N, C-alpha and C positions, 0 to 999 in steps of 0.2 A: 163909018160904023155908028149907028144910032144908039141912043140910050136904051131904047126898047129892045133892040137886038142883043145888046150886052146883058140886059136884065134877063132876057129869055135864055141866053146861053148859060149864065150862072145858075139859073133856076134848074135847067136840065142837068147841069153838072152836079148840083146838090141832090137831085132825084137819083141819078145813077150811082153816085158815090155813097149816098145815104143808104141805098138798097144794098150795095156791096158791104158796107159797114154792118148793117143789120144782119145780113146773111152770115157774115163771118162770126158775129157775136152769137147768133143762134147755133151755128155749127159747133162753136167752141163750148157752148153751154150744154147742148143736148147730145152731141155726138163727138166728144173729144177723142175717143178711141178710134173712130173711123178716120178722123183727120190725121191722127198720129200714125196709124197703120199705112195710110196713103202716102204720107210724107216720108216715112221711114224707108220706103223702097228707094228713094232718091238720096236721102240724107240720113244715114244711120247715126242717130244721136240718142242719148238717154231720154227717158220720158220727162224727167225733171228739167233738163235743158230745153226740151221741146216746149214744155208748158211756159217756162220763163221767156223763151224767145217769142212765142206767140203772143204772150201778154205785152211784151215790149213793142212788137210790131203793131199790135192792135192799138196801143196807146199812141204810137207815132202816126198811124193812119188817121186816128180820130183828130189829132192835132192838125195834121195836114188838111183834113176835110174842113175843119173849122176855119183855119187861116186862109186857105186858098179857094174855098167854095162858099161857105156860109157868110163870112164877114164881107166879101165883096158884094154878095147878093143883098145883104142888109144895107150896105152903104149905097148901092144903086137904088134900092127902094126908098131910102131916105132922101136921096137927091131928087127923085122923080116927083 
């Protein structure tokens, strides 16, 4: 596996996961009721619990994105 291939792999991981993170943030900002109603069909929880859970998962996803996608990409760019 070459350095260029690894760099390209992490670049596309960043693009895909960055898109998912952005989509999630936009949905939670502009259509939280839609997201809640959709999820309530599978997991009947209170609105407050749902908001707290989504906030925690969003933070966890952001940390995972940074640690496992962005940091390796930056490290590979610095090496090259």
